N, C-alpha and C positions, 0 to 999 in steps of 0.2 A: 372346828365347825367357823364357816367364815361368818363375821359381823354381818348384823343386818343393815342392807345398804338402803332399803326402799322400805316403804308403810306395810305393817303387819296387816296378814290377810283378816279381812271382815274389819278393818279398823278405819280410822279416818288418817291414821299417821301421827307423827308426832306434832305436827302443828296443829292438829285437831280437826283439819278442813277435810270436806268429802270430795276424796279424788275420783269417784267413781266415773264422773263425765269425762276428765282425763284420760282414765284407764281405757275407757269405751274409745275413745278417739285413736289411742295407740293400738287397740286391738284390732278396730276398726280397719286400720290402715294394713295392716299383716292379712287381713281376710279380703282386703281390696286387692292387694299384690299377687297373693295367689290366686284369688278367681278371674283376676284380668291376664295372668299368662294361660290360662284356660282356652282364652278365645280371641285374645290378640296376637298371637301368633299364627293362626289361621290364616288372617290377613294379608300376613308379611310373606307368607309361603312362596308366591309367585315371583316376589323380589329376591328370595335366597335361591329358588331354581337357575337365574340369571346368574347370581352371582357365583355357585357353584355348578356352572352348567359342565362342567368336565366331569362331574359324578352322578351319580345314577339316582333317578326319584326313590327306588328303594333305600338307600342309603341315607339320602335327607329323610326320610319317614322316620328315622330315630329321633328327630327334634321333637317328635310327639310322642312316639310310644316310648322312648327312655325316660320323658318326664313322667308319664303315666306310670309304668312299672315302678319305677324309685318310689312313688308318691304310695303306690298300693302295697308294696313289700312293707315300706316303713311304717306306715300310718299308726297301725295297732301300738309296735313295741316303742313307739315315741310320745304316744298316749302314755302308756304305759311308765316310760322313762321319767317324762315330767312328774306322774305320781311320786314316783321312788326318790326323786333326788330334787325337784323343786321347779314346777311350771316356769318360774320366772328365770329360773340357768337356761332351760331348755330352749325357751322363747329366743333368748339372746344368741344361744348357738345358731338356731335355725335362721334365725333374722340376717345374722351376718355373714351364714352361708348361701342362704338365698341372695344375697344382696354381691358377695363375691362371684358367684356363680352367674348371675346377671353382666357383671363386667367383663365376665370369661368370654359369655357368648356374643356379647356387643363386640368385642375385640378380636374374637377368634379369625385367624387368618385363613384356616382350613376346616372343612366339614368335620374331620374328627373332634378338632378341639370343640367346635360348636355342640355335637352331639354329645361330648364329654360335658361340657359346662350344662346341658340340658339336663343330664341327669342327677349332677349335682344339686341342681336348682329343685329337681322334683324332692331330694333329700331333703333341703331345706324347707322347704311346703309342708313338708310331712312332719318334722319338729315344729313349724310357726304356728302350724292350725290349732292343734290340739291344745297347745301352750296358751294361745291366745284366749282361746274361751275359757279353758281354765279359769285364768287369771280375771277376766271379765266376773264369770260368776264369784270368783271371791272378793269382788270388791263392792259387789250390790247386796241388799237386803234378799231374804227370800221371797217376799213378797213382790219384789220388781225382776227376779230372775227370769221369768218366762218374757218380760216385754221385752229384758235387754237381749237375750237369743235372738228374739226376732227381728231387732235392729240391725244386731251383728250379722244376722243372714242376710239382712236386705241390703248392706252395705255390699256384700258377695254379690248378689243380685244386679246390682247397680254395675258393679264393674264389670259382669259378663254382658250384660244390655249393651252398654257403654264400649265395651272391648273393640267391636267391630270398626266403628265410626272413628275413636279415638286411634284405632292402630291405622286407619286408612290415612288419618290426619299425620302422624308420625311419620309413617313410611313416605307419603307424598313430600314431607318437607326435608327429612333429612335421611331416609332409607331405613330399609329393615332393621339397621343394628338398634335403631331409637325405641324400638319395643321393647328393647332390655335395657336402655340406658334408661328409660323413665323409671324403672325400680328404686334406681340409685336416690335421687332424693328424695322420695318418700320415704325409701329405708331410713335413711338419713335423719327423718324427724320423727319417725317411730321409735329410733335408737335413742334419740336424745331425750325424747319426753319420757319414753320408759324406763330410763336411767332414773327419772325422778318421780314419777307416781305408780310405777308396777306395784303389787303388792306381794310380799312373801307366802307361798301356799305350805300348808303342812306335807312333810316330806316322810314316805315310810321305808326308810331303808332296810327295814329287817324283812319287807316282801324279796321274795323270789326275781332273781335278774329276770329282766323280757328276755324272750327267744331271739337273740340276735342272729344264731346260726340258721333258725326257721327263716328269719326275714330273707337270709343269704339264698337260701333254697329256692323258696319263692320268685326272687328277683331271677336268678339263672334259670328256673324251669321256665317263666314266662317270656326271657330274653332269646332262651332257645328257640321257643314256639313262634316268637316274630322274626328271628334271624331265618327260621326255614322257612315261614310261609313267604316272607318278604324278597327273599332269593331264590325262590322254588324257579321261577320264570329265567334267571338269567345264569344259575347253576345247573338247572337241571331238576325235575321233581324227582329223578331215579338217582341222582347221583350220592356218592358215598357223603358229601357235605351234608346236604338236604337231611337227606333220612337220618343221617347222625343226630343233626341238630335235633329233627322232630322226637328222635328216641331217646336222647337226652331229656328232652322237657318231659318226656313220659316218666322216666327213671327218677329225675327229681322231684317231680310232683308226686309221685307217691313215698318219696322220702319224707318229702315236707308233710303230708298228709300223716304220716307215721311218727313222726316229730311230733306234730301237735297233739295226738294223741295221748303222748307221755310228758310232755314237758307242763310245768304246775304254771308257767307264765306263757302259753302258745301264743302264736300267732293268729291263729284261726281257732277260737274255743268250737271243738266241735260238738260239745253238748248244746248250743245253740239251736242245731238242727233237728234237736227232737221235738222244736216247735213247728208244726205243718207250715203255719202262717210264715214265718220268718226262713222256711227253706224255699217256699214257691217266690217269696217275695224278692229274694236273692238270684233264684235261678230268673226270674223275669227280668230283672234288672241287668245281668250278663249279657243277656240275648236283645233288650231293649238297647244297652249301649254300645254295644257290636253297630248295630244301623245307625243310631244317631251319631256316632262320632265319625264314621264312614262319608254318612252325608254333610256334616257339617264342613269338613275339608273339601269335599268334593262339589258342592256349590261354589266356593271361592274358585277353585281351578275354573269350572264351568264358566263362571261370567267373566273371567281374563283371558281364558284360551278360546273359547268358542264364541262368545259373542263380544270378545276384547274391549269389555271395558276397564277403563285406569282403575287404579287400587281406589282412589277415591270414592268414585262410583260405585265400586265391589261393597265398599265398606258401608255406602248409603242404603244401597240395593237389599243389603240382609239385613239393617236394623230394625225394620218393622216385626219380624219374627221373633226377637229377645223382647220387645216391648209388647208384645199380646201374651207372652210367656209369663213376664213380671206381674201382666193384669190378671192373668186367670190363674196363676197359682194358688193365691189365698182363698178364693171363693174355690175353687178346688178341694181344698182341704177342710172347708166347712162343709161342702156338701156331701164329700164322703164321711164325716162325722156322724149324717144324718142316715142317709141311704146306704152306706156300707163302701168298704173299698173296690171289692171288686166290680161292681155297676161302673164305677168312676173310672177304673181302670181299661175296662172293655171297650167305654164310650171312647177314651183318650187313644187306646191302640186303634179304633177301628177310625179315627179321625187321621190320627197321623199316618196310617197306610194309605187311606184316600188321598192325602195331599201328596204324598210322595209319588202313587200311580198317577197322579194328575201330571206330575213333572215328567214322568217317563211319557205318557200318552201324549202330551201336549207341547213340551218344550221343543221347539227345533232350530234350526241354524239362524233362522232369523230372528233378530232380537224383539220382544214384546212383552215387556215389563209388567205394563199396566194390565193388558188383557190376559196373559199368560203366566206369567211367575207371580207378582202381585198375589193373587188369590192364591194359589197354591202356597206362597209361604206363609199367609196368615193362616192357612188351613193348618197345616204344619205346627205353628206355632202352637194353635189351639190344642191340638192333640198332645204336643210336648207339655203344656200348661197341666192338663189332665191328669199327666201321667208321671211324669219324672220325680216332682216333690211327693207326690201321693205314695208311689213305689218305697222312698226312704221312710215315710211315715208309716205303712203297712209292714217294714220290715221288723220295726220294734214294738208295735202294737202291742204283740203279745208275750212280751218279755216284762219281768219283773223290774222295777225301777232300778234293782242292782244290777241289774244286766244291761240295762238300757244302752250305755255309754259303749261297752265293749261290742253290742251288737251293731250300734250306729257305725262303729267304725269298721265292722264285716262289711255292711252296706256299701260304703262310700270304698272300699276295696274291690268289692263286686263291680262296681262302676267304672274304676280305673282298670281291671282287669280287662270287662268287655270292650272298654274303650283302646285298649291298644291292641287287644285282637281284630278289633274292627278296622282301624286304620290299616293294618297289616294286610288286611282282606281287601281292601280298597285298593291299594298299593298293587294287589296281585291281579285286579280286575282292569284296571286302567294300561296295565302292561308297561313294557320296558321301550315304548317307539316314544322317540322325541314328540311325536305329534299326538296329541290324544283325538280321538274323533267323538263325534257324538254318541253313537251308540255306545261306548264304553260306559257313558255317564248315564245313559239309560240304564245298564246292566248295574251300575251301582244303586240308581233310585229304587229297583226292582227287589235289589238284595237288603236295602234298607227296609223297603214295603215288607217284606218276607219276615224280617225281624221284627217288624212292631205286630206282625201277625201272629208269630208265634209266641210272643211275650204275651200278647192277650190269650192267646191257648191255655199258656201255662197258668194265667193268674184267673182261669176257668175253675182250677182246684183250691182257690183259695176258701176257707169256710163262709159261706153267706151271711153271716152273723158278725163277720169281721167289722168292728168301727174305731175311727181315731179315737183314742183315749182322752187326748186331750188336755193330758197330766203337766202338771207345773214342771219346768227343767227341774231335774234331780240334782243332787248335791256338786258341788265344785269339784269335779274330778278331771284332770285334762284330758283324760281320754276321751271324753264326750266330745270334746272340741273335733274330732276326727270326723263327725259327721254333721256338719251346720244342715241340718233336714231341711229349712226352709231356703236353701240355697237354691237359685234358679238357674238352670242350665242355660246356654246359649241355645239361639237356635238360629235356622237359614233364612 
């Protein structure tokens, strides 16, 4: 066994000092980077299109879907690996991989290398996030864990809310490559600080190895589905290549489910779906994420391509949405704890759908930010704040404390699955033409509104009595960090 190089879990360390604040800073930096890359890349996409003008938009879509698919496939097994071999070790593996991939993306001379870099980045984020929260929980007393998790998640929310503006500033000042380079100094600080203060957490080498083959099956199944969708128009929907990709997705998906049913440490614990609340919430999350992620990138493209806003102006124009989400998310959770999840989710889905319909009905060729765009954006932000965080809480509300961690991870996986499919559908709707017309964006907004409505209809199946349990954060398992439930998603 390797010698202990950092403070022991739950202790102040050899010096007798309390390192919990320093541990929080290091782990929060990791959450900040992983969350920042969910929103900052959207604002850089128009500049990437210009750099790789010889490549199709569908090929460039892998900048988003590759990250999401890798993140979804590895999230659960990364958390379980951290519990088995130590969260500290997995944290540094993930941090190093994430930063190396960030450098690779920034330096990428070709689109293929950029897409590969994003996939590797998603792998690093999936390793880094579970381990970071496990380390944080191991460094604070039980009575402070709930507050620590809330603050850690708040850092993720801050990253998402500031991503559009920060990304716009970086792209304007130095080009799109700087949205990846910005991770390097942050990662260096986290690495140096982590080597000093991060505690060791308990290991359980006796546990069965996580299902890495199952994670590979999930990655290949989702990748085949996204490939078939994004290339359907250019290759032909009836072509052998597209039909083969979609068929492979189904076969691999069935193999994945069968493997999960028999593996002792599966990627997807099928027993969790015996809970009606868990099943409904995750089904609603997949549908919701499909519309949400499609809308998110679509709005950036619309403002730059149709209204011809600069990158900086676009970043500032979409910032009010995330700010509304950040303001509403906390009160929405408190309301859900009193009146039940279903009412809040139905209200949020209806509000989001209304805002998206207003985009489709009112937004035209002539720019009108204050009169048309801003009211719709604020309404959409309100709807997201009422739904996205509450859906995450709903998914785990009916589970026992022992199953909270893996249930949370499955919910995050559902979010990434829905997001990757939603972005693929976005590029199908936008088509292959170099010029994107207003009608295409209207179709995207109608699609997103439809997904919001479908998600709300699924939520009707939730039990009326379902409430937020407001329970204290469970023990310090690394897998729990797979789902920072209070993390706030971006908004248009």
